PyMOL Python script that loads the backbone (N, CA, C, O; Angstrom):
from pymol import cmd

cmd.read_pdbstr("""\
ATOM      1  N   UNK A   1      37.496  22.517  27.719  1.00  0.00           N
ATOM      2  CA  UNK A   1      38.280  22.891  27.089  1.00  0.00           C
ATOM      3  C   UNK A   1      38.908  24.585  26.737  1.00  0.00           C
ATOM      4  O   UNK A   1      38.286  25.549  26.290  1.00  0.00           O
ATOM      5  N   UNK A   2      40.379  24.467  27.142  1.00  0.00           N
ATOM      6  CA  UNK A   2      40.560  25.825  27.066  1.00  0.00           C
ATOM      7  C   UNK A   2      42.325  25.010  25.813  1.00  0.00           C
ATOM      8  O   UNK A   2      43.095  24.056  25.920  1.00  0.00           O
ATOM      9  N   UNK A   3      42.080  26.338  24.656  1.00  0.00           N
ATOM     10  CA  UNK A   3      43.402  26.433  23.974  1.00  0.00           C
ATOM     11  C   UNK A   3      44.229  26.730  24.252  1.00  0.00           C
ATOM     12  O   UNK A   3      44.136  27.954  24.351  1.00  0.00           O
ATOM     13  N   UNK A   4      45.247  26.397  24.523  1.00  0.00           N
ATOM     14  CA  UNK A   4      46.025  27.094  25.259  1.00  0.00           C
ATOM     15  C   UNK A   4      47.475  26.959  24.432  1.00  0.00           C
ATOM     16  O   UNK A   4      47.878  25.805  24.578  1.00  0.00           O
ATOM     17  N   UNK A   5      48.802  28.103  23.247  1.00  0.00           N
ATOM     18  CA  UNK A   5      48.394  28.456  22.288  1.00  0.00           C
ATOM     19  C   UNK A   5      50.602  28.707  22.901  1.00  0.00           C
ATOM     20  O   UNK A   5      51.532  29.084  22.187  1.00  0.00           O
ATOM     21  N   UNK A   6      50.623  28.350  24.200  1.00  0.00           N
ATOM     22  CA  UNK A   6      52.688  28.594  23.992  1.00  0.00           C
ATOM     23  C   UNK A   6      52.510  27.437  25.310  1.00  0.00           C
ATOM     24  O   UNK A   6      51.506  27.036  25.898  1.00  0.00           O
ATOM     25  N   UNK A   7      53.933  27.124  25.459  1.00  0.00           N
ATOM     26  CA  UNK A   7      54.289  26.320  26.843  1.00  0.00           C
ATOM     27  C   UNK A   7      55.022  27.055  28.094  1.00  0.00           C
ATOM     28  O   UNK A   7      54.607  28.205  28.234  1.00  0.00           O
ATOM     29  N   UNK A   8      55.844  26.733  28.878  1.00  0.00           N
ATOM     30  CA  UNK A   8      56.544  27.240  29.812  1.00  0.00           C
ATOM     31  C   UNK A   8      57.580  27.543  29.348  1.00  0.00           C
ATOM     32  O   UNK A   8      58.426  26.984  30.046  1.00  0.00           O
ATOM     33  N   UNK A   9      58.415  28.519  27.994  1.00  0.00           N
ATOM     34  CA  UNK A   9      59.141  28.975  27.943  1.00  0.00           C
ATOM     35  C   UNK A   9      58.565  30.103  26.853  1.00  0.00           C
ATOM     36  O   UNK A   9      59.208  31.138  26.678  1.00  0.00           O
ATOM     37  N   UNK A  10      57.286  29.846  26.107  1.00  0.00           N
ATOM     38  CA  UNK A  10      56.364  31.203  25.568  1.00  0.00           C
ATOM     39  C   UNK A  10      56.789  30.830  24.673  1.00  0.00           C
ATOM     40  O   UNK A  10      56.860  31.773  23.886  1.00  0.00           O
ATOM     41  N   UNK A  11      57.126  30.027  24.282  1.00  0.00           N
ATOM     42  CA  UNK A  11      57.507  29.597  22.876  1.00  0.00           C
ATOM     43  C   UNK A  11      55.736  29.059  22.217  1.00  0.00           C
ATOM     44  O   UNK A  11      54.816  28.733  22.967  1.00  0.00           O
ATOM     45  N   UNK A  12      55.651  29.095  20.712  1.00  0.00           N
ATOM     46  CA  UNK A  12      54.464  28.053  19.501  1.00  0.00           C
ATOM     47  C   UNK A  12      54.077  27.339  20.068  1.00  0.00           C
ATOM     48  O   UNK A  12      54.832  26.692  19.343  1.00  0.00           O
ATOM     49  N   UNK A  13      53.605  26.647  20.726  1.00  0.00           N
ATOM     50  CA  UNK A  13      53.193  25.718  21.229  1.00  0.00           C
ATOM     51  C   UNK A  13      51.499  24.856  21.418  1.00  0.00           C
ATOM     52  O   UNK A  13      51.192  24.180  22.400  1.00  0.00           O
ATOM     53  N   UNK A  14      50.688  25.091  20.328  1.00  0.00           N
ATOM     54  CA  UNK A  14      49.014  24.864  21.151  1.00  0.00           C
ATOM     55  C   UNK A  14      48.774  23.730  20.982  1.00  0.00           C
ATOM     56  O   UNK A  14      48.995  22.863  20.138  1.00  0.00           O
ATOM     57  N   UNK A  15      48.022  23.896  22.398  1.00  0.00           N
ATOM     58  CA  UNK A  15      47.750  22.266  22.420  1.00  0.00           C
ATOM     59  C   UNK A  15      46.453  23.464  24.024  1.00  0.00           C
ATOM     60  O   UNK A  15      46.231  24.515  24.624  1.00  0.00           O
ATOM     61  N   UNK A  16      46.020  21.610  23.693  1.00  0.00           N
ATOM     62  CA  UNK A  16      44.736  21.224  24.173  1.00  0.00           C
ATOM     63  C   UNK A  16      44.802  21.036  25.913  1.00  0.00           C
ATOM     64  O   UNK A  16      45.700  20.350  26.400  1.00  0.00           O
ATOM     65  N   UNK A  17      43.751  21.722  26.801  1.00  0.00           N
ATOM     66  CA  UNK A  17      43.711  21.142  28.002  1.00  0.00           C
ATOM     67  C   UNK A  17      41.898  21.236  27.955  1.00  0.00           C
ATOM     68  O   UNK A  17      40.983  21.887  27.449  1.00  0.00           O
ATOM     69  N   UNK A  18      42.158  20.119  28.843  1.00  0.00           N
ATOM     70  CA  UNK A  18      40.353  19.505  29.148  1.00  0.00           C
ATOM     71  C   UNK A  18      40.110  18.958  30.419  1.00  0.00           C
ATOM     72  O   UNK A  18      40.840  18.031  30.772  1.00  0.00           O
ATOM     73  N   UNK A  19      39.153  19.385  31.236  1.00  0.00           N
ATOM     74  CA  UNK A  19      38.534  18.534  32.711  1.00  0.00           C
ATOM     75  C   UNK A  19      37.497  17.790  32.079  1.00  0.00           C
ATOM     76  O   UNK A  19      36.574  18.357  31.496  1.00  0.00           O
ATOM     77  N   UNK A  20      37.563  16.981  32.134  1.00  0.00           N
ATOM     78  CA  UNK A  20      36.546  16.078  32.608  1.00  0.00           C
ATOM     79  C   UNK A  20      36.101  15.652  33.529  1.00  0.00           C
ATOM     80  O   UNK A  20      36.881  15.033  34.254  1.00  0.00           O
ATOM     81  N   UNK A  21      34.338  15.784  34.060  1.00  0.00           N
ATOM     82  CA  UNK A  21      34.172  15.242  35.418  1.00  0.00           C
ATOM     83  C   UNK A  21      33.607  13.721  35.303  1.00  0.00           C
ATOM     84  O   UNK A  21      32.883  13.184  34.464  1.00  0.00           O
ATOM     85  N   UNK A  22      34.447  13.080  36.898  1.00  0.00           N
ATOM     86  CA  UNK A  22      32.946  12.203  37.092  1.00  0.00           C
ATOM     87  C   UNK A  22      32.057  11.121  37.478  1.00  0.00           C
ATOM     88  O   UNK A  22      31.867  10.169  38.235  1.00  0.00           O
ATOM     89  N   UNK A  23      31.428  12.144  36.075  1.00  0.00           N
ATOM     90  CA  UNK A  23      29.909  11.956  36.348  1.00  0.00           C
ATOM     91  C   UNK A  23      28.918  13.253  36.071  1.00  0.00           C
ATOM     92  O   UNK A  23      29.602  14.239  35.796  1.00  0.00           O
ATOM     93  N   UNK A  24      27.353  13.555  36.065  1.00  0.00           N
ATOM     94  CA  UNK A  24      26.852  14.973  36.219  1.00  0.00           C
ATOM     95  C   UNK A  24      26.061  13.825  36.722  1.00  0.00           C
ATOM     96  O   UNK A  24      26.125  12.660  37.116  1.00  0.00           O
ATOM     97  N   UNK A  25      24.746  15.510  36.314  1.00  0.00           N
ATOM     98  CA  UNK A  25      23.580  15.225  36.712  1.00  0.00           C
ATOM     99  C   UNK A  25      22.892  15.057  35.757  1.00  0.00           C
ATOM    100  O   UNK A  25      23.128  15.799  34.803  1.00  0.00           O
ATOM    101  N   UNK A  26      21.715  13.980  35.603  1.00  0.00           N
ATOM    102  CA  UNK A  26      21.077  13.850  34.497  1.00  0.00           C
ATOM    103  C   UNK A  26      19.508  14.766  34.261  1.00  0.00           C
ATOM    104  O   UNK A  26      18.972  15.636  34.947  1.00  0.00           O
ATOM    105  N   UNK A  27      19.190  14.236  33.227  1.00  0.00           N
ATOM    106  CA  UNK A  27      17.672  15.326  32.639  1.00  0.00           C
ATOM    107  C   UNK A  27      17.233  15.364  34.349  1.00  0.00           C
ATOM    108  O   UNK A  27      17.277  16.475  34.877  1.00  0.00           O
ATOM    109  N   UNK A  28      16.853  14.286  35.129  1.00  0.00           N
ATOM    110  CA  UNK A  28      15.572  14.170  36.368  1.00  0.00           C
ATOM    111  C   UNK A  28      16.246  14.741  37.938  1.00  0.00           C
ATOM    112  O   UNK A  28      15.849  14.316  39.022  1.00  0.00           O
ATOM    113  N   UNK A  29      17.205  15.657  37.787  1.00  0.00           N
ATOM    114  CA  UNK A  29      18.321  15.999  38.519  1.00  0.00           C
ATOM    115  C   UNK A  29      18.845  14.991  39.712  1.00  0.00           C
ATOM    116  O   UNK A  29      19.583  15.587  40.496  1.00  0.00           O
ATOM    117  N   UNK A  30      18.653  13.717  40.006  1.00  0.00           N
ATOM    118  CA  UNK A  30      20.038  12.607  39.805  1.00  0.00           C
ATOM    119  C   UNK A  30      21.561  12.736  39.935  1.00  0.00           C
ATOM    120  O   UNK A  30      21.295  13.745  40.588  1.00  0.00           O
ATOM    121  N   UNK A  31      22.601  12.698  39.940  1.00  0.00           N
ATOM    122  CA  UNK A  31      23.972  12.154  40.244  1.00  0.00           C
ATOM    123  C   UNK A  31      24.467  10.672  39.147  1.00  0.00           C
ATOM    124  O   UNK A  31      23.730   9.743  39.476  1.00  0.00           O
ATOM    125  N   UNK A  32      25.292  10.292  38.186  1.00  0.00           N
ATOM    126  CA  UNK A  32      25.284   9.843  37.547  1.00  0.00           C
ATOM    127  C   UNK A  32      26.727   9.726  37.404  1.00  0.00           C
ATOM    128  O   UNK A  32      27.295  10.660  36.839  1.00  0.00           O
ATOM    129  N   UNK A  33      27.518   8.599  37.875  1.00  0.00           N
ATOM    130  CA  UNK A  33      28.246   8.197  38.048  1.00  0.00           C
ATOM    131  C   UNK A  33      29.459   8.092  36.334  1.00  0.00           C
ATOM    132  O   UNK A  33      29.172   7.079  35.695  1.00  0.00           O
ATOM    133  N   UNK A  34      30.223   8.656  35.888  1.00  0.00           N
ATOM    134  CA  UNK A  34      30.960   7.449  35.467  1.00  0.00           C
ATOM    135  C   UNK A  34      32.507   6.761  35.749  1.00  0.00           C
ATOM    136  O   UNK A  34      33.391   6.987  36.576  1.00  0.00           O
ATOM    137  N   UNK A  35      32.416   6.199  35.083  1.00  0.00           N
ATOM    138  CA  UNK A  35      33.183   5.140  36.098  1.00  0.00           C
ATOM    139  C   UNK A  35      34.469   4.578  34.676  1.00  0.00           C
ATOM    140  O   UNK A  35      35.527   3.997  34.923  1.00  0.00           O
ATOM    141  N   UNK A  36      33.986   4.949  33.299  1.00  0.00           N
ATOM    142  CA  UNK A  36      34.466   5.104  32.211  1.00  0.00           C
ATOM    143  C   UNK A  36      34.598   6.372  31.447  1.00  0.00           C
ATOM    144  O   UNK A  36      33.827   7.326  31.349  1.00  0.00           O
ATOM    145  N   UNK A  37      36.180   6.063  30.749  1.00  0.00           N
ATOM    146  CA  UNK A  37      36.127   7.950  29.414  1.00  0.00           C
ATOM    147  C   UNK A  37      36.709   7.188  28.742  1.00  0.00           C
ATOM    148  O   UNK A  37      37.762   6.725  29.180  1.00  0.00           O
ATOM    149  N   UNK A  38      36.395   6.934  27.899  1.00  0.00           N
ATOM    150  CA  UNK A  38      36.656   6.346  26.141  1.00  0.00           C
ATOM    151  C   UNK A  38      37.299   7.899  25.779  1.00  0.00           C
ATOM    152  O   UNK A  38      36.725   8.954  25.511  1.00  0.00           O
ATOM    153  N   UNK A  39      39.160   7.455  25.927  1.00  0.00           N
ATOM    154  CA  UNK A  39      39.823   8.224  26.159  1.00  0.00           C
ATOM    155  C   UNK A  39      40.422   8.263  23.768  1.00  0.00           C
ATOM    156  O   UNK A  39      41.093   8.975  23.021  1.00  0.00           O
ATOM    157  N   UNK A  40      39.549   6.967  23.670  1.00  0.00           N
ATOM    158  CA  UNK A  40      40.240   5.975  22.146  1.00  0.00           C
ATOM    159  C   UNK A  40      38.930   7.499  20.596  1.00  0.00           C
ATOM    160  O   UNK A  40      39.196   8.139  19.579  1.00  0.00           O
ATOM    161  N   UNK A  41      37.772   7.287  21.414  1.00  0.00           N
ATOM    162  CA  UNK A  41      37.361   8.234  20.925  1.00  0.00           C
ATOM    163  C   UNK A  41      37.629   9.579  20.920  1.00  0.00           C
ATOM    164  O   UNK A  41      37.450  10.185  19.863  1.00  0.00           O
ATOM    165  N   UNK A  42      38.017  10.160  21.876  1.00  0.00           N
ATOM    166  CA  UNK A  42      37.975  11.816  22.295  1.00  0.00           C
ATOM    167  C   UNK A  42      39.846  11.999  20.931  1.00  0.00           C
ATOM    168  O   UNK A  42      40.110  12.708  19.960  1.00  0.00           O
ATOM    169  N   UNK A  43      40.561  10.971  21.664  1.00  0.00           N
ATOM    170  CA  UNK A  43      41.729  10.692  20.618  1.00  0.00           C
ATOM    171  C   UNK A  43      41.938  11.154  18.806  1.00  0.00           C
ATOM    172  O   UNK A  43      42.542  11.981  18.122  1.00  0.00           O
ATOM    173  N   UNK A  44      40.927   9.912  18.638  1.00  0.00           N
ATOM    174  CA  UNK A  44      39.935   9.861  17.426  1.00  0.00           C
ATOM    175  C   UNK A  44      39.668  11.724  16.901  1.00  0.00           C
ATOM    176  O   UNK A  44      40.441  12.538  16.397  1.00  0.00           O
ATOM    177  N   UNK A  45      38.345  11.807  17.283  1.00  0.00           N
ATOM    178  CA  UNK A  45      38.011  12.441  16.915  1.00  0.00           C
ATOM    179  C   UNK A  45      38.675  14.490  17.401  1.00  0.00           C
ATOM    180  O   UNK A  45      38.022  15.519  17.228  1.00  0.00           O
ATOM    181  N   UNK A  46      39.110  14.450  17.580  1.00  0.00           N
ATOM    182  CA  UNK A  46      40.625  15.417  18.238  1.00  0.00           C
ATOM    183  C   UNK A  46      41.029  15.125  16.373  1.00  0.00           C
ATOM    184  O   UNK A  46      40.618  15.579  15.305  1.00  0.00           O
ATOM    185  N   UNK A  47      42.042  14.124  16.810  1.00  0.00           N
ATOM    186  CA  UNK A  47      43.005  14.671  15.885  1.00  0.00           C
ATOM    187  C   UNK A  47      42.559  13.935  14.605  1.00  0.00           C
ATOM    188  O   UNK A  47      43.531  13.505  13.985  1.00  0.00           O
ATOM    189  N   UNK A  48      41.167  13.621  13.934  1.00  0.00           N
ATOM    190  CA  UNK A  48      40.939  13.699  12.353  1.00  0.00           C
ATOM    191  C   UNK A  48      40.686  15.569  12.460  1.00  0.00           C
ATOM    192  O   UNK A  48      40.719  16.161  11.381  1.00  0.00           O
ATOM    193  N   UNK A  49      40.502  16.216  13.449  1.00  0.00           N
ATOM    194  CA  UNK A  49      40.237  17.999  12.944  1.00  0.00           C
ATOM    195  C   UNK A  49      41.856  18.639  12.848  1.00  0.00           C
ATOM    196  O   UNK A  49      42.099  19.845  12.870  1.00  0.00           O
ATOM    197  N   UNK A  50      42.613  17.844  12.766  1.00  0.00           N
ATOM    198  CA  UNK A  50      43.526  18.188  12.922  1.00  0.00           C
ATOM    199  C   UNK A  50      43.861  18.425  12.003  1.00  0.00           C
ATOM    200  O   UNK A  50      44.306  19.540  11.729  1.00  0.00           O
ATOM    201  N   UNK A  51      43.727  17.008  10.795  1.00  0.00           N
ATOM    202  CA  UNK A  51      45.142  16.898   9.598  1.00  0.00           C
ATOM    203  C   UNK A  51      44.671  18.174   8.615  1.00  0.00           C
ATOM    204  O   UNK A  51      45.351  18.483   7.637  1.00  0.00           O
TER     205      UNK A  51
END
""", "prot")
cmd.dss("prot")
cmd.show_as("cartoon", "prot")
cmd.util.cbc("prot")
cmd.orient("prot")
């Protein structure tokens, strides 16, 4: 995640850029695919922190 504090016109526009992998390595070294990402969970957690 990266906090970006300005937009294209260089005006104050704080927002977050987030890259999400479609999987990852397990503890024993095997690749595990992730077929679903719960966007609602992420949205609720970030929304709660912004108030």
